[in-house]
PATI-595219 format. One record per residue: x, y, z of N, C-alpha, C, CB in turn; chain; residue number from 1; residue in three letters. Coordinates in steps of 0.1 Angstrom, whole numbers, plus 5000, padded with zeros to 4 digits. Glycine has a CB too. Layout:
+--------+---------+------+---------+----------+-------+--------+---------+------+---------+----------+-------+--------+-----+---------+
| n.east | n.north | n.up | ca.east | ca.north | ca.up | c.east | c.north | c.up | cb.east | cb.north | cb.up | cadena | num | residuo |
+--------+---------+------+---------+----------+-------+--------+---------+------+---------+----------+-------+--------+-----+---------+
|      X |       Y |    Z |       X |        Y |     Z |      X |       Y |    Z |       X |        Y |     Z |      A | NUM |     ALA |
...
+--------+---------+------+---------+----------+-------+--------+---------+------+---------+----------+-------+--------+-----+---------+
END
This chain:
+--------+---------+------+---------+----------+-------+--------+---------+------+---------+----------+-------+--------+-----+---------+
| n.east | n.north | n.up | ca.east | ca.north | ca.up | c.east | c.north | c.up | cb.east | cb.north | cb.up | cadena | num | residuo |
+--------+---------+------+---------+----------+-------+--------+---------+------+---------+----------+-------+--------+-----+---------+
|   5009 |    4989 | 5001 |    4999 |     5000 |  5000 |   5009 |    5012 | 4999 |    4988 |     5000 |  5013 |      A |   1 |     UNK |
|   5008 |    5020 | 4990 |    5015 |     5033 |  4988 |   5008 |    5045 | 4994 |    5018 |     5035 |  4974 |      A |   2 |     UNK |
|   5017 |    5053 | 5000 |    5010 |     5066 |  5005 |   5016 |    5077 | 4996 |    5011 |     5069 |  5021 |      A |   3 |     UNK |
|   5005 |    5085 | 4991 |    5008 |     5096 |  4981 |   5014 |    5106 | 4992 |    4993 |     5101 |  4971 |      A |   4 |     UNK |
|   5020 |    5118 | 4983 |    5026 |     5129 |  4989 |   5015 |    5136 | 4997 |    5035 |     5139 |  4979 |      A |   5 |     UNK |
|   5004 |    5137 | 4991 |    4993 |     5146 |  4996 |   4989 |    5138 | 5011 |    4979 |     5146 |  4983 |      A |   6 |     UNK |
|   4988 |    5125 | 5010 |    4983 |     5117 |  5021 |   4993 |    5117 | 5032 |    4980 |     5103 |  5018 |      A |   7 |     UNK |
|   5005 |    5118 | 5029 |    5019 |     5118 |  5037 |   5018 |    5131 | 5045 |    5035 |     5117 |  5027 |      A |   8 |     UNK |
|   5016 |    5143 | 5036 |    5016 |     5154 |  5043 |   5005 |    5158 | 5052 |    5018 |     5164 |  5035 |      A |   9 |     UNK |
|   4993 |    5152 | 5048 |    4981 |     5153 |  5058 |   4984 |    5145 | 5070 |    4968 |     5149 |  5052 |      A |  10 |     UNK |
|   4991 |    5132 | 5069 |    4995 |     5125 |  5083 |   5004 |    5133 | 5090 |    5001 |     5112 |  5082 |      A |  11 |     UNK |
|   5014 |    5140 | 5083 |    5025 |     5147 |  5091 |   5018 |    5158 | 5099 |    5037 |     5153 |  5083 |      A |  12 |     UNK |
|   5008 |    5165 | 5093 |    5000 |     5177 |  5098 |   4993 |    5173 | 5110 |    4990 |     5182 |  5088 |      A |  13 |     UNK |
|   4984 |    5159 | 5107 |    4977 |     5154 |  5118 |   4985 |    5150 | 5130 |    4970 |     5145 |  5113 |      A |  14 |     UNK |
|   4997 |    5144 | 5127 |    5007 |     5141 |  5139 |   5012 |    5151 | 5146 |    5019 |     5135 |  5135 |      A |  15 |     UNK |
|   5014 |    5165 | 5138 |    5018 |     5175 |  5145 |   5008 |    5181 | 5155 |    5023 |     5184 |  5136 |      A |  16 |     UNK |
|   4995 |    5182 | 5149 |    4984 |     5186 |  5158 |   4982 |    5177 | 5170 |    4972 |     5186 |  5151 |      A |  17 |     UNK |
|   4983 |    5163 | 5168 |    4982 |     5153 |  5179 |   4993 |    5157 | 5189 |    4983 |     5138 |  5174 |      A |  18 |     UNK |
|   5005 |    5158 | 5184 |    5017 |     5161 |  5194 |   5013 |    5174 | 5203 |    5032 |     5165 |  5186 |      A |  19 |     UNK |
|   5010 |    5183 | 5197 |    5006 |     5196 |  5205 |   4996 |    5195 | 5214 |    5003 |     5208 |  5195 |      A |  20 |     UNK |
|   4985 |    5188 | 5209 |    4974 |     5185 |  5219 |   4978 |    5175 | 5230 |    4963 |     5179 |  5212 |      A |  21 |     UNK |
|   4987 |    5166 | 5229 |    4993 |     5158 |  5239 |   5000 |    5169 | 5247 |    5001 |     5147 |  5233 |      A |  22 |     UNK |
|   5010 |    5176 | 5243 |    5018 |     5185 |  5252 |   5008 |    5193 | 5259 |    5029 |     5195 |  5243 |      A |  23 |     UNK |
|   4999 |    5200 | 5254 |    4989 |     5209 |  5261 |   4980 |    5201 | 5272 |    4979 |     5216 |  5250 |      A |  24 |     UNK |
|   4977 |    5189 | 5268 |    4970 |     5180 |  5278 |   4977 |    5176 | 5289 |    4966 |     5169 |  5272 |      A |  25 |     UNK |
|   4991 |    5172 | 5287 |    4999 |     5169 |  5299 |   5002 |    5182 | 5308 |    5011 |     5163 |  5295 |      A |  26 |     UNK |
|   5004 |    5195 | 5299 |    5006 |     5206 |  5306 |   4995 |    5208 | 5316 |    5008 |     5216 |  5297 |      A |  27 |     UNK |
|   4983 |    5207 | 5312 |    4972 |     5210 |  5320 |   4972 |    5202 | 5332 |    4959 |     5208 |  5313 |      A |  28 |     UNK |
|   4976 |    5188 | 5329 |    4975 |     5178 |  5340 |   4987 |    5181 | 5351 |    4977 |     5162 |  5334 |      A |  29 |     UNK |
|   4997 |    5187 | 5345 |    5009 |     5192 |  5356 |   5004 |    5204 | 5363 |    5023 |     5197 |  5348 |      A |  30 |     UNK |
|   4998 |    5212 | 5357 |    4991 |     5225 |  5365 |   4982 |    5219 | 5376 |    4981 |     5236 |  5355 |      A |  31 |     UNK |
|   4973 |    5210 | 5372 |    4962 |     5206 |  5380 |   4971 |    5199 | 5393 |    4951 |     5195 |  5371 |      A |  32 |     UNK |
|   4981 |    5193 | 5389 |    4988 |     5185 |  5400 |   4996 |    5194 | 5408 |    4997 |     5174 |  5395 |      A |  33 |     UNK |
|   5000 |    5204 | 5403 |    5008 |     5217 |  5410 |   4999 |    5223 | 5419 |    5014 |     5228 |  5400 |      A |  34 |     UNK |
|   4985 |    5224 | 5415 |    4977 |     5232 |  5424 |   4973 |    5223 | 5437 |    4965 |     5237 |  5417 |      A |  35 |     UNK |
|   4974 |    5209 | 5433 |    4971 |     5200 |  5445 |   4985 |    5202 | 5455 |    4969 |     5182 |  5438 |      A |  36 |     UNK |
|   4995 |    5202 | 5450 |    5008 |     5202 |  5458 |   5009 |    5216 | 5466 |    5021 |     5201 |  5447 |      A |  37 |     UNK |
|   5004 |    5226 | 5459 |    5007 |     5240 |  5468 |   4994 |    5242 | 5477 |    5009 |     5255 |  5457 |      A |  38 |     UNK |
|   4985 |    5233 | 5476 |    4973 |     5235 |  5487 |   4962 |    5242 | 5481 |    4978 |     5245 |  5499 |      A |  39 |     UNK |
|   4962 |    5243 | 5470 |    4950 |     5251 |  5462 |   4937 |    5244 | 5463 |    4954 |     5253 |  5446 |      A |  40 |     UNK |
|   4938 |    5229 | 5466 |    4925 |     5223 |  5466 |   4917 |    5227 | 5478 |    4926 |     5208 |  5466 |      A |  41 |     UNK |
|   4923 |    5233 | 5490 |    4916 |     5237 |  5502 |   4906 |    5248 | 5498 |    4925 |     5242 |  5513 |      A |  42 |     UNK |
|   4911 |    5258 | 5488 |    4903 |     5268 |  5485 |   4893 |    5264 | 5474 |    4910 |     5280 |  5481 |      A |  43 |     UNK |
|   4895 |    5254 | 5466 |    4887 |     5247 |  5457 |   4876 |    5239 | 5462 |    4893 |     5239 |  5449 |      A |  44 |     UNK |
|   4880 |    5233 | 5474 |    4869 |     5225 |  5481 |   4859 |    5236 | 5488 |    4875 |     5213 |  5493 |      A |  45 |     UNK |
|   4864 |    5246 | 5493 |    4855 |     5257 |  5500 |   4846 |    5263 | 5490 |    4863 |     5268 |  5506 |      A |  46 |     UNK |
|   4849 |    5263 | 5477 |    4841 |     5270 |  5466 |   4830 |    5258 | 5462 |    4851 |     5276 |  5451 |      A |  47 |     UNK |
|   4836 |    5245 | 5461 |    4826 |     5236 |  5453 |   4819 |    5229 | 5463 |    4833 |     5226 |  5444 |      A |  48 |     UNK |
|   4821 |    5230 | 5477 |    4813 |     5224 |  5488 |   4801 |    5234 | 5489 |    4821 |     5223 |  5503 |      A |  49 |     UNK |
|   4801 |    5244 | 5484 |    4787 |     5252 |  5485 |   4777 |    5247 | 5475 |    4789 |     5267 |  5484 |      A |  50 |     UNK |
|   4782 |    5241 | 5465 |    4773 |     5236 |  5455 |   4767 |    5222 | 5457 |    4781 |     5237 |  5442 |      A |  51 |     UNK |
|   4772 |    5214 | 5465 |    4768 |     5201 |  5470 |   4774 |    5198 | 5483 |    4771 |     5191 |  5460 |      A |  52 |     UNK |
|   4767 |    5188 | 5487 |    4771 |     5181 |  5502 |   4780 |    5168 | 5499 |    4757 |     5177 |  5511 |      A |  53 |     UNK |
|   4793 |    5171 | 5501 |    4802 |     5161 |  5499 |   4813 |    5163 | 5510 |    4807 |     5160 |  5484 |      A |  54 |     UNK |
|   4820 |    5153 | 5514 |    4830 |     5156 |  5524 |   4843 |    5158 | 5517 |    4831 |     5144 |  5535 |      A |  55 |     UNK |
|   4854 |    5163 | 5526 |    4866 |     5165 |  5521 |   4872 |    5152 | 5515 |    4874 |     5172 |  5530 |      A |  56 |     UNK |
|   4870 |    5141 | 5520 |    4875 |     5128 |  5514 |   4869 |    5125 | 5500 |    4870 |     5115 |  5524 |      A |  57 |     UNK |
|   4855 |    5128 | 5500 |    4850 |     5125 |  5486 |   4855 |    5136 | 5476 |    4834 |     5124 |  5487 |      A |  58 |     UNK |
|   4857 |    5148 | 5481 |    4864 |     5159 |  5471 |   4878 |    5154 | 5465 |    4867 |     5175 |  5481 |      A |  59 |     UNK |
|   4885 |    5148 | 5475 |    4899 |     5144 |  5471 |   4897 |    5133 | 5461 |    4908 |     5139 |  5484 |      A |  60 |     UNK |
|   4889 |    5124 | 5463 |    4886 |     5111 |  5454 |   4883 |    5117 | 5442 |    4872 |     5101 |  5459 |      A |  61 |     UNK |
|   4872 |    5128 | 5441 |    4869 |     5133 |  5428 |   4880 |    5139 | 5420 |    4860 |     5143 |  5430 |      A |  62 |     UNK |
|   4890 |    5148 | 5429 |    4901 |     5153 |  5422 |   4909 |    5142 | 5416 |    4909 |     5162 |  5432 |      A |  63 |     UNK |
|   4912 |    5132 | 5424 |    4921 |     5122 |  5420 |   4916 |    5115 | 5408 |    4923 |     5113 |  5431 |      A |  64 |     UNK |
|   4901 |    5110 | 5407 |    4896 |     5105 |  5395 |   4895 |    5114 | 5384 |    4884 |     5101 |  5398 |      A |  65 |     UNK |
|   4894 |    5127 | 5385 |    4895 |     5136 |  5375 |   4909 |    5137 | 5368 |    4891 |     5150 |  5380 |      A |  66 |     UNK |
|   4919 |    5136 | 5377 |    4934 |     5136 |  5372 |   4935 |    5121 | 5363 |    4946 |     5137 |  5387 |      A |  67 |     UNK |
|   4931 |    5112 | 5369 |    4931 |     5098 |  5362 |   4924 |    5099 | 5347 |    4921 |     5087 |  5372 |      A |  68 |     UNK |
|   4911 |    5104 | 5348 |    4903 |     5106 |  5337 |   4911 |    5113 | 5326 |    4890 |     5114 |  5340 |      A |  69 |     UNK |
|   4915 |    5125 | 5330 |    4923 |     5134 |  5322 |   4934 |    5127 | 5315 |    4929 |     5145 |  5330 |      A |  70 |     UNK |
|   4943 |    5122 | 5323 |    4955 |     5114 |  5318 |   4951 |    5104 | 5309 |    4962 |     5107 |  5330 |      A |  71 |     UNK |
|   4943 |    5094 | 5311 |    4939 |     5084 |  5304 |   4933 |    5089 | 5290 |    4930 |     5076 |  5311 |      A |  72 |     UNK |
|   4924 |    5102 | 5289 |    4919 |     5107 |  5278 |   4929 |    5113 | 5268 |    4908 |     5116 |  5282 |      A |  73 |     UNK |
|   4940 |    5119 | 5276 |    4950 |     5125 |  5267 |   4958 |    5113 | 5260 |    4962 |     5136 |  5275 |      A |  74 |     UNK |
|   4961 |    5103 | 5267 |    4970 |     5092 |  5262 |   4960 |    5086 | 5251 |    4976 |     5080 |  5274 |      A |  75 |     UNK |
|   4947 |    5083 | 5253 |    4938 |     5075 |  5244 |   4935 |    5082 | 5231 |    4925 |     5071 |  5251 |      A |  76 |     UNK |
|   4932 |    5096 | 5233 |    4929 |     5104 |  5222 |   4939 |    5111 | 5214 |    4921 |     5113 |  5225 |      A |  77 |     UNK |
|   4950 |    5113 | 5222 |    4960 |     5122 |  5214 |   4975 |    5115 | 5213 |    4962 |     5136 |  5221 |      A |  78 |     UNK |
|   4980 |    5109 | 5223 |    4993 |     5102 |  5224 |   4992 |    5089 | 5215 |    4997 |     5098 |  5238 |      A |  79 |     UNK |
|   4984 |    5080 | 5216 |    4983 |     5069 |  5210 |   4981 |    5071 | 5194 |    4973 |     5061 |  5217 |      A |  80 |     UNK |
|   4971 |    5080 | 5190 |    4970 |     5081 |  5176 |   4984 |    5089 | 5170 |    4957 |     5089 |  5173 |      A |  81 |     UNK |
|   4991 |    5096 | 5180 |    5003 |     5102 |  5173 |   5014 |    5093 | 5171 |    5008 |     5115 |  5180 |      A |  82 |     UNK |
|   5016 |    5083 | 5181 |    5026 |     5073 |  5179 |   5022 |    5062 | 5167 |    5028 |     5065 |  5193 |      A |  83 |     UNK |
|   5009 |    5060 | 5165 |    5004 |     5051 |  5154 |   5007 |    5058 | 5142 |    4987 |     5048 |  5155 |      A |  84 |     UNK |
|   5006 |    5070 | 5140 |    5008 |     5078 |  5127 |   5023 |    5078 | 5124 |    5003 |     5093 |  5128 |      A |  85 |     UNK |
|   5031 |    5080 | 5135 |    5045 |     5080 |  5135 |   5051 |    5067 | 5128 |    5051 |     5083 |  5149 |      A |  86 |     UNK |
|   5045 |    5056 | 5134 |    5048 |     5043 |  5130 |   5045 |    5041 | 5116 |    5041 |     5034 |  5137 |      A |  87 |     UNK |
|   5033 |    5045 | 5110 |    5029 |     5045 |  5097 |   5039 |    5052 | 5088 |    5015 |     5050 |  5096 |      A |  88 |     UNK |
|   5041 |    5066 | 5092 |    5051 |     5073 |  5084 |   5064 |    5068 | 5084 |    5051 |     5085 |  5088 |      A |  89 |     UNK |
|   5069 |    5060 | 5094 |    5083 |     5056 |  5094 |   5084 |    5044 | 5084 |    5088 |     5052 |  5110 |      A |  90 |     UNK |
|   5073 |    5036 | 5083 |    5074 |     5025 |  5074 |   5071 |    5028 | 5058 |    5065 |     5015 |  5079 |      A |  91 |     UNK |
|   5070 |    5038 | 5057 |    5068 |     5041 |  5042 |   5081 |    5045 | 5036 |    5059 |     5052 |  5040 |      A |  92 |     UNK |
|   5084 |    5041 | 5024 |    5097 |     5046 |  5017 |   5098 |    5060 | 5015 |    5100 |     5039 |  5002 |      A |  93 |     UNK |
+--------+---------+------+---------+----------+-------+--------+---------+------+---------+----------+-------+--------+-----+---------+
END
């Protein structure tokens, strides 16, 4: 199966977009984790607890699950397709 120059250029552009989506996604993840490390979650809990009745432990679990979901979504929707496209492009002559 041969890849034309147009489709190769489209794949390279798609790979570039996916790469930057991955970088931005993991950047957001690092900022979120940084907020947890500096204690910003106390402030976030005080705001969010006004909208619902949940304990601090439940809020911490929601934050942890949010981090896990975000990381998995970035890897599934951006990183894995980027790697797949790079593998396809590398195998072409």
